[in-house]
N, C-alpha and C positions, 0 to 999 in steps of 0.2 A: 203210595210210597215208592220212591225210586229204587230200582234193583241195581245195587252197586257192584254186583258180583263180576261184571265184565269190565269194570273200570280199573285202570292202574295209573297212578300219578308218577310222572317223571320230573316233577318239581317238588321242592319242600312244601309240605302241606300248609304251613303258616304263610308262605309267600303266595300260594294259590288263593287262600282265603282273603288275604289283604288286597290282591289285585281284583278278585271277583267282587269283593265288597264295594269297590269303587264303581263297578259297573251297574250293579243291581238297582241302586236308587237314582241313577242318572236322570231317567225320564227323557233322554234325548232320542231323536229318531235313529241315530246310528248306534244305539246301544247293542242291538242284536249283532251287528258285524263285529263289534268289539268283543262280545261274549264268544262268538264263533272262533275268533282268532285266539282268544285265551284258551279255550277248550282244545283247540288244535295243538297249541304249544304245550300245555300243562299235562296232557294225558297221552299215554301210549296208544297208538292207533287212532281210529276215527269213531269208535263206538260212542263216546260221550258227545262229540259234536253232532253226530248223526241223530242221536236221540233228541238232542236239543232242537235241531232243525225240523224234526218231524212234528213238533208241537206247534199249536197256534200261538201267534204273538199276543193275541188278546182273546178273552173268553167271549163266546157268543152271548148275545143279549137274552135275557130270560123274561118270561111273562110273570114271574113270581113277584108280587108287589113288595116283598121284603128284600128284593135284590139278589136272591140266591142264584148262582150260576150253575146250571146243570146240563148235562148231556141230554138232548131230547129223547134219546133211546134208553136212558137209565136215570137213576136218581143220584149217581156219583158226580161230584163236581168235576168240571173240565180242568185238566192240568195245563196251565199256560207256561210259556217259556220263562217268564219272570218267576212264577211259583216254583218251577223246576230248579232254576238257578239258586233261588233262596234256600230251598231244601238241600241242594248240593253243598252250599256253603255251610249250613248248619250241621251236616253229617260228614264233612270233609275228613275228619280224623278217623272215620270208619273205612275210608278207601285205602286199599293196600298199595304199597309202594312197588313200583316196577322193579323187577329183578332180572338179571341176565338169565337166559335159558340154562337149565341144568345140562350136564354133559350128555351128548348124544351117543348112540350105540358104538361108533368106531372109537370114540374117546374112552368110554367106559370099559371097553374090552381091549384097550391097549393097541388097537390097530393104527390109530392116529394120535399123536401127542399134541394137545392144545398148546398154543403159545404161552409161555410162562408170563404172568402179568408183571413180574419184576424185571423182565428183559428191558434194558434202557431204550432200545429201538421201538419196542411195543408200546411203552409208555408215551414216547414222543409221537408216535403215529396216532395213538388215541387222542392226545391233545390236539394234534393237527386236525383230526376229524371233528372234534368239538368246535374248534375255531371256525372251520368252514361251515359247520351247521349253523352257528350263530351268525356268520356272515350271510348265509342264505336266508335267514329269518330277519334280516335288516338290522341286526344289533351293531353293525359297524358302519351303517350308512351315514351317520353324522360326521364321521372322520374320513371314510373312503368314498362317500358319495354313492349315488344310485343311478344307473343308466336309464334313459327314457328315449324312445324313438322320436318323440315330439320336441325334445330339448337338445339343442346343439351347443354343448358346453364341455370344456375340458375338466374332467374329474381329477381329484387328487390321485397321485400315484401312491398306492399302499406301501410300496417298498420305501418311498421317501418318508412317509409318515412314520414307519417303524424305525427307519434310520435316524430320524430326528429325535426319537425317544430313546433308542438303545445305543446309537452310535455304531451300528453294524449295518453294512449295506447288503443289498440283494437277498433280503429275507422273504420277499414275496415274489412269486407264489411260494407257499410254504414247502420246504424240503426237509422234513424232520430227520431223515437219515444223514444229513450233512451237519446237524447241530452238535456242538459239544455241550457239556453240562451247563456252562455259564450262559450260553446262548438260549438254551431251552428254558432255564429258570428265569432268564431275563424276559423272554417272550411271555411266559406265564404272568409275570407282573405287569408288563406293558398292556396286554390285552384286557387285564382287569380295569385299567384306566380308560380304555377305549370304548368298552361296550355300553350301550344304552338301549333299553327295551322300547320298541315301538308299540304303543297301546292300540293302534289301529292300522289298517292297511286297506288299499283299494286295488282292484284288478283292472289293469289297462289291457284290453283285448286287442287293440290295434297293432297289427303286424307282429303279433306274438310277444308284445312287450313284457307282460307279466305283472307281478305284484309290486306296488309302491307302498312304502311304509311311512308312517308319520306319528307325531306326538311322542317324542322320545323322552325317556326318563332313565337316569343312571342308577337310581337307588335299587329298584327291583332287578335290573340287569346285573348289577354287581353281586347282589345276594345270590342270585341263581348261578352266576359264574363261579363264585367261591365255593358254593355247594357242589357243583359239578366237578370242578378241578380237584377239590379236596377228596372227593370220593375216588377219583382217578388215581391220585397220588397214594392214598391210603391202600387201595387195592393192589398197588404195585409195591407196597412196602417202603415207599419213599418217606424219609424221616423229616419232612417239612410239610407245612400246610400254609395256606393263605390266612392271615389273621382276619377274624371277623369284626373286630372292634379295636379301638385304641389308636394311638398315634401311628402305628404301623399297619393299619387296616389295608388289606390288599397287597401286603408284602409277605414273602415267605418267611416263616418263623419255625423254630424247632418244635417238633411234636411233643406234647406233654400228655399225661393221662387225663381222663375226664374230670377227676376231682380237682386237679390244678387248673384246668381250663375253666371250670365252674368258679374257682376262687378268683381268677382274673376277672371274670364277668362281674362278680359281686363287688370286687375291689374298685372297679370302674364305675359302679352305680352309686356315685357320691355326688351330692348337690353342690358342695363347696367348689367353685371353679378353680381355685388355686390348688387345693389338694388333688382334684381330679387331674389337672394338668401335670403336676409333679409325679403322681402315681402312673399316669399314662406314659410319661417320659421314661420313668424307671423300668416299666414293663417292656417298652420298646427297646431300650438299651440291652436289657438282659436276654430277651428271646430272639434278637436279630440273628439271621443266619450267619454262623461263624463268629459269634460274639467273642471278643477277646477277654482276657483276664481283667484288663483295665476297664473295659466297658461293664463287665459284671460287677466289679468293685464299685464303680460309679453308681450303678443301679442300687446297690446296697446302701451306699452313703445317702442317696436321695431318700430312701425309705427310713433310714435311721434319723434323718433330719425331721421328718414328719412325726415320728414317735417322740423325739426330744421335745417338740412343741406340745405334745399331748402328755407330757410326763406327769403333770398334776392329776390328770384323769386316771392314768395308769396307777399312780400312787394311791389315789382314793379307792380304786377298785381292788388292787392287789395288796396294798399296805407297804409301808417302808420297813426294811430295806429291799423287799423283793423287786421293786421297780428297777433297781440298779442292775439286776441280773440281765435285763434285756440289753444293756449297753456295755457290759463287760467285754463281750466278744468283739463288738465293733471298735471299742476304745483300746483294748489290750492287744489285739491282733493288728496286723498291718492292713487296716481297712480304712478307717477314718483319719488316722494320723500316720506320719512317717518319721520315726526317730529311733534312736538306739534301743529304747525300752520296749519297742513293739516286737511281737512274735511274728516272724515272717516265714518260718519253715513249716508250712502246712499244705495239705493237698488242695489243689484248686477246686475239687469237688465240694470242699467246705463252703465255698461261696454259693453254690447251688442251694445247699441246706439253709444257710443264713438268709438268702434272698426269700425263699418261700416262707420261712419262719416270720420274717419281718413283714412280708406282704400280708400274711394271715393275721398278724397283730394289728396292722393298719386297718384291715377290714373289720377286725373285732372292735377297735376303738371307734370306728365310724358308727358301728351298730350301737355301742354304748352311748355315744353322743346323741344319736337320734332318739334313743330311749329317754335320756335325760331331758331333751327338748320337749318330747311328747308329754312327759310327766309335768314339766314346768308349765306347759300350756293349759293343763287341766287344773292347776292350782288357782 
């Protein structure tokens, strides 16, 4: 059994399991190099990769007629690299997550004050370090290119790549102390769209050329990027995060509590493509950074429309006239209609309440429909 006590993950555990599970059954000659690269990336330090490298790639042959593989000096089976990786995947949720070191003596005793994580310059420096780390690991090679001593070609100018996306020049090399808030947040979103994870790399030793990366995939790269950036922003108390799903995936949205974030996830887990598209659009309208009153009102109107279509379902579950209570607010207040009979003098915070209420009801009706369909299929 593997001793996990010295291992610390610097990746989300589910992402590590997903990427490792792609490697284990490959049966390709280069699977070992892919595994070594993954272990180098996903774990703090070199312990996991070193342990993997120390194992034989295949077990020695045995004289046992039943095919048992054993160490010639003991009865214990020989642990191979593939067996080790499979066990690591199966026990990944037991591995502790890497945490920043606890305060050191001068900090604990007030001799040195650690930099406040909420300091704007500190946050931007942290993001710049993250971007450069990803750049060094080949995550920007698809857009920025990668130098090789054997290839004489003009690589893309990173400053031009960023300017084409953001409309701001001279952003590369990164100079976080020069950024204003809009530039910083813009770069956070731009790099989300630029990263792609190389699943393999080769070392070019000639003239100190270095590592070359290949087989790029945007999915795992963006999952990792959002996870890393959101941890950075949350640690600094920034009230925005990159959306993990929906129409606004990879864009900064207002932070909500865990219960509401879970509600968004459940509401988007709907099979009907039309309902999914409309719900996704409503969520994107509502939680966009700096969403206006009109955008929030439009989001509520979209959800009210879905509920109107499901009125018969609501009536059958709640009973008439209780179903009408859902629509009184949307119809009597200045939300769905604009005329003299509408109540328009209300606090904008009211829209936040009605949005989450309607979204929860949409999710509830989706659950009820799924239940009805399941019961109908059993009849």
